[in-house]
N, C-alpha and C positions, 0 to 999 in steps of 0.2 A: 327376334327379338327386331328382325333387319324393318325401320320403317321406309316403308313405298312415300313416304311422301316428297314432294318434286315443285313444293309450294313458290313464286317467286318470293326472293327476300323481300323486296320491300312491303310489296303488297300481303303479306305476313306482319311483318311488323308492323304497315299499320294497323290489324287488325287486337293485333296484340296489346297496345297503343292504346284503339278506343276498349279491349275487355278489361284491362288494368287500372281503367279509369273511371269511369262511367259512372260504378256504385258506389266509388268511395267521396264522389266530390257531390254530396249535398246538404250541404251547410251554409253556401251562398249563390246561391243562380245568378248575379249578375258581378263577374270579378272587376269588370274596367269602371267601373260604381256604386257606390258604398259613401251613406252621408251620416244614416241613422245607426250603421249596424254597431253591435258592442267590439271591440276588439278582439277577444275572445275567440267568438265567432271568424271571424277573417283571417285568426294563427290559424283554428283548428282548420278552415281550407286550404289555409297556403301550405301547412305541414303535412296536407294528406296527399293533396295532390304531390311533390314534390318528389313523396317517397314512392307514393305509388309510379313514379317515373322511373324515379332508378330503380327499382327495381322490375321490373319490365318489358316488354318488346324495347319500348321509347329506348332506353341507353344502359341498363344492365346488359340486356343478351348480347348489342351491336361488339359493348367495349367490349364485352367478352373477349368480344371473338378475335377481333384484331388485334387489344390488348395482348392475347391467347394466355388467357388466364387458363383456358379451356379450350378441350379440343374441338373442333365437332364432328370428325367421325369420321369427313367422306363423308360419301354418295351411302356406306351405311349409318347414318344417325342424319346429323344434320342437310348434311349432302352438301357441296363445294361451293355453289354458285354463290360467287358473289359476296360471301362472306367476309372478301377484303375493302367492302366495298358499304361506300352508306348511300342510305334512300331519306328523299328528302320525308319521310312523316317520319325519321329519328330526327333531322337532322330540326324539320317543325318543330315539333312536337315538344320536343327539352327548350328549343327557345324561346319558348311560349313558357313554358314554367318558372325559365328564368326571368325575365321581364311579363308576363301576365298573371297566372293564375296562381301562381307565389310570391315571383318579387310588387308585383303590387298593390297583394292584396295584406299584402307586411305592412306600405307604404303608404296603405289607406289603413291602417290597425297604429302607423306610430300616429301618422297626421290625427286619427280621434284622440287615444291617450292623451296629448298633448296637449290638447285642446282644449279639454274636457271637463268639469268642474264640480270636483277636484279633479286632480293629473293628477295618472294614472304612470306612476315615471316609471312602474316595475313592468309593465306589461308594455309601455314603449324600447324602454331593454331588452325583454323575449325579445319581442318581434327584429328588436335590430339587430341578434346577434344571433338570429336565422340566419337576415340576412346578407349579416358577414360574411358565414358560409356560405350561401345559397353565388354570391355573388366572388367566392375563391374560389369556387367548383366551374363558372358561365368564363373565369377570365382563365384557369388553369385549363378550361377544351379548347376554347374561342379562343385564342388570346386576345384583342383589343376589342375592350366593347364595350357599349354604352354606360356610366355610370356617372358622371357627376352630371350629366341632364338625365339622364332615366326619365321615364316612371313625371314628367310635367309635362303631360301633351299643350296644356294652354302658352305656355311659355317659352318649349323645343317641342315645336312638334314631331324632330330630324333629328334626334337626338346624337350628339359627336360621340366617337368613338376613341375614349380615353387607350392610351394607352397600355400592358398591363402593367407598367414597373407603379406608373400613379391610381389602374385601380389597388394593384396588392397597401398601396398605402391610404387608399380610398376605405382601403375594407379594417385596415389597423384605427384607424381614425376610427371607425362606425366600433367598433366593440371599446375601446376605454372612452367613449361618450355614452355605452350603453352601462359603461363599471358605471359609469357616474350621477350615474342615473338612480341604479342601486340601491333597495331603505327594503333591507331586513326587516328591522320591525315594521316596515308596513302595512298595512294587510291588504290595500290594491296595488291586484296583482291576476294576474293569469292561474289560475287552478282545478279549474275541472276539463279543461280541452289543451289545459297540458300536460301531455303523457308523457312529455323525457321524465320530470321532475318537481312535478303537483304544486307549484306556486315553491319549493327550496330554492328560496334565492341569493344562499350559501353557495349553490350549487351551479349555480346561471352563474356562480363570475368563477364560479374553478373554471367551467367552458370556457367560457370570455377569454382567460388567460390560457386555453386548450389553445380554442382555436387561431389566439394569436403564436402563436408559438410555435405551428404547423406551416401557421403564413410565413417567418420570420425561417424557418428552413426551408421552408420553397427558393424566401429569394437571396441568404448567402453568401450562393457562391457569382451573382452576381453582383450582389451589394455586400461587399465583407464590412461597410458599416455596421450591419445586424446582425453585427456580433455579439455586440453588446449588450443591445437589446434580450437575445438571448440566452445569458449568461445571466442577466436579472435575474430570468424569469425561473431558468435552471437551481438558480442558486436559493432560491427559493418554492421549492415538490410542492410546500404543499398547499398554496396558493390554488397548483394545476387540478386537472384530476385526477387523485388518489390513492382511488380504491378499481376497484370493479365496480362498486357498490354506482358509483359516481361515471359510468361510463352515459356521453349520451348514444340510446339505443331509445329505436321507433319500437313498442313490442305490437309483435300481432297474435291472438286467438285462434284455436280451433274453431270457430263459427262460421259459420256463414254468409261472405262479406267481411269479416273480421279476419283471412289470413294472409296470410303475406303475399304480397301480388304473386314472385316462382314460383309459387304451387298453386295458385289461381291459373298463372299464366299453360303451365302441366297442365291442370286439371280442363282447360276451354279444350282444348288437342289431343288430350294424350293419354286420359283417364290420370291425370290427377300423376301419370312416373316415365322417372326421366329413360325412353330413349331416343336422344339426341346425339347430350355433348357426355363428355368422358374426359381422364382426368389430362392431362397436357401434358408434355416433356419436363418443359420447361421449367412447369414446379415441379412435380414428381422426381425428379434427376438433385434433388436435394435434398430430400426425405424418407428414400429409400435407403440406400446407401446409413444412416445413422438409422432406424428401423425408427421413425419419428409418430410418435399415440397420435399424430393426429390425423395420417393416413385412414384409417375405418372410420376416423367422421369426416373430411372431409370426399369422401371414394367410396364403390359398391360393386364388388371384383361381377367382372362378368355374369353369364349364364355360367360360361362353360371352362373357366378357369379354378385353379385351385390358391390361386396369388393377386397380387392386383400388375399392373402391368396400366402404363403409357402410353401415345400415341407422340405423336412431331402434329400444327396445329390445322391440317386439312389431314393429314398419310390416315388413311385407307379404315377403321375398327375389324374387332371382329369380335363371337362371340367367347375370345377369350381379357378383351382391351377392359379395363374397369371404370364402370360411369362416373359421372358427380354425385355425389352420394342424394342418399332420397331425406340423408340427416340437415344437409343444406335447406334443401324446399319441402321443407316438411312446413306444416299451412300454419305453428307459429312459432317460427325459424322469428329470431327477433332481426331487427335490421340496427346493425351498428351502424353510428356516424361517425363519432369520435369514443375511440374506450382506450380503460387504462396498458393497455398494449400499446398504441398507438403513443400515450405519452413517456411514457419507461424509454424505450429505442429515441426517441427525438434526445429524453435528456443522454442517453445513453453514450448516442454518433455525437451529443453537444458537449460529453466530457473524450471524448477518440479524437476529436479532433480541434479541442482545445479551441471554440469556437465562445465567447467572452470570459472563460474559465480557465482556466488550464489545465491544462492535455494530464487529464492524470486516467488509464490505463484501469489501476485498482474498482477504481468510480465506477468507472461506463462498464465493466465488466460481471461490476456489483445489479445495477438498472440496467442491464443488459438480462444478466441470470430471472433477473425477475418479469421483465415485460416478455421473457421466451414463457416463464411459468403461468404468466395472466393469459398470456394468448394459445397455448394448450386447455388453461382449465376453464377459457371464454368457450372452445365448443367441445368444452365436454368430452376431452380426451382422458384413458384414464387413468387412476391417479400414481397405481407403483409403475406404469409405465413416462411418466410424466418424470419422475423420480430419478426412473434409470439413468435417461436421458439426461438431465441436467447433470447429472453425477459422472456417468459414464460418456457424453456424445455428445457434449455442451461445448463448443469454443472459445479456447481462455484468449479472452482479448490478449491478454501480457503479451499472451506468446507468440501466437497470430503473424503472417509477414503482411498478413491487414486486414486489419482491426472492423476496419469502416468500410469495411466488401460483408465482412460474415452480421455485420449491422443488419448491410442493405438485404439479404437475402432469409431472415428473418424477418426482415417488414414486408418482400415477396410473399412471403410462404403467407405472411400472417391476411394478409389483405386478396387473394385468392379468388374470397367470393363477392366483392367488391369492390372491382371493376373504375373503378373511376378514380377511385384512390389510387389504383395499382397505377395504374395510366400515369399519374403525377409521380408516381413512387418513383417506378422506372428511368421517366425523361429527369426525374433531381439527381437519380446516384452515379451517376458520370457522363464527360463527353461525350459523343457519339463514338460506334462501335468496344467501348470500356464500361455501357450502363449492367446493372443487373436485376438478367438476365441476362445476354448477348440474344437477343431477335434476330432472328435473322425473313424475309420476303415471304412468308407460303406461300408454297408446294399452287398451280395454279392461280396463286394474284397477278396483278397488273406488274409490269416491269416496275418496277423503279425503284426510292428510297421505302426507309419504314411508314408508318405514318406516325406524324408526329400532332396531330390536328384536326379534331373537327372543322369543313366547313360552314359561311354561313349561311340560314337555312333560305330558299326558297321566296319565300314570303318577306324575307327582309328586306335581300336581296331590291326585288321589286319596290318594297314600299318606302324604302328613306335612299334622299339620293349621298346619307352625309357613311355612308358607308366606304370602307377606304379599297384605295385604287392604286395599284393594281389589289381586284379582293383572293384572299390567301387562299392557299394550297392544303391539301389530304398532306405533304409532305411540307414545308413550312415550318422553319424551329420559330416557340414562343420563345418571350424575348427571357424565362426564368431559364431554358434551356440552351438557347445560341453557347 
């Protein structure tokens, strides 16, 4: 099974980035100019480009490795060369998604929807909600980014970089603006290209509120005034994603050119079989002692193994080491963007900490239990195993020495296959040195602190004189992480 690939990381990521996107993006061939295109076409192009990037070699692979959700397997698997450094293709392609192929298309769709006759307010709102999520991701990854002057090349050819706090505030404003436009009784909306909710505007409202809760939970440790807004949302849980069916998920299918990008990545290079990526101790150590029923969903036993075994990020794997499962990399694996369990965990954390609501560990425990159950159901764990875990292994927040830590552990486990979200969750889980989990610099990586952000793309550095000075480094903390 041992892989002999010694491909340079930057080149490999570049190839995978092209492979992951090229067959998906057949909706709009001119993303920078669109004056007579229906908003739904721009919307469809944007969400396709975004999710293909998020689940391919451009974002998913490098962020998984440096966030340490998965293990490289050393020279037995992916290889140790440069896995803790990021190449220009990853940085550039990801940046372009936020500001060109996805972000710019959504901005154009909004403008067209709002100036059409009659005005298509629902379509504008749908695009604004997705754009809000994109900008939340962009700022959590890159820190200060263009927002207030972005996508207006006529008036702002060199858009300024807004402080991260201002970007978060802008995202919250965009979500509120979108909610104000939504009219569930109006048939004008994006339906056929809405692969998420098929034009159900009530679901879009719940999604906007849930994204808002996530943004506020990311901000609150730096800006405690956000606790009041958190309290307002968690006190009205029916306004949030409140069932598994309402989760924000990008679907994929067992059909050529419609498979999950992670499957397509492996199909391109290893005949669809995972030979490179292994169970990381940083995740497995929280699952194994409790016989977590997600273990066989998350991991496959090594070819010569009788049980499951993990390794540290760049430690050499062998034929007894568990691989990341074929289940997670299957053709029709959905791409979760914001799930029911995430919302429940945020609600549980709010009650456990007393964020805008009276601290109540009993309420937190109920939400916590429901969140763990929803997380296990999402990954189709064994039903009897779920009930055994809930009855015998689930921590009791009321008696736990650190109830918030227990919630953060479950948030981390749930996000194993979603490194962009896991990277943010890790940083917001505690001050430096007490995050969940406690990560260490991978063996063989350049000496120094852990990666805490992405740096700017080389194209952006050369093209925009408004870039920050001095340029941010990988090890510099972003605002919410300080």
